[in-house]
C-alpha positions, 0 to 999 in steps of 0.5 A: 467469467465476470469482470472485476468491476461487476463482481465488486459491485455485486459484493459491495451490495452486502452491507458487511462486505461494504463495511469491511471494504471501507475499513480496509480501503486506506491501507490498500490505497497506501500499498498501491501508491507505494508499489506504483511509486517504486515501480515508477522509479524502476526500483526492486524491493531490494533496491528500495530496502537498501536505500532506507537501510532495511531488508527486502522482506520488510518492504515485501511485508508492507507491500503485501499488507502483512505489516503495520509500519510506523510513521517514521518507516513510511516517511523513510519510504516516501523520501526514498521514493521522491515523495512525501508522506501526508496523513489526514484525518477526515 
C-alpha cells in the first residue's frame, strides 16, 4: 500500500489532476480549518449549530464540502469558534 504523500505526488504529475487540485485547495483548506477549530473547542456539529442558530445538518454540509456557505454564515461560524474570518484575493 502506498503512503498518501507518495500517491499524491504521483497523481499531481498529471496536469489535469494538478489543475483541479489547485482549484479545490481553498475550499478544502477552509473546511479543514473549520473542523480543527470545532474539535479544538470540543464542540459537536450540533453544539456549534445551536450556537449560531442553525441545524446540525447545515454544519455537516459545510464540513463535507456539499454546501456553498455565504460570507455571513462563515462569519457566524468563525465567531462561534472564537476566530475571525479573513478573505484574501491573491
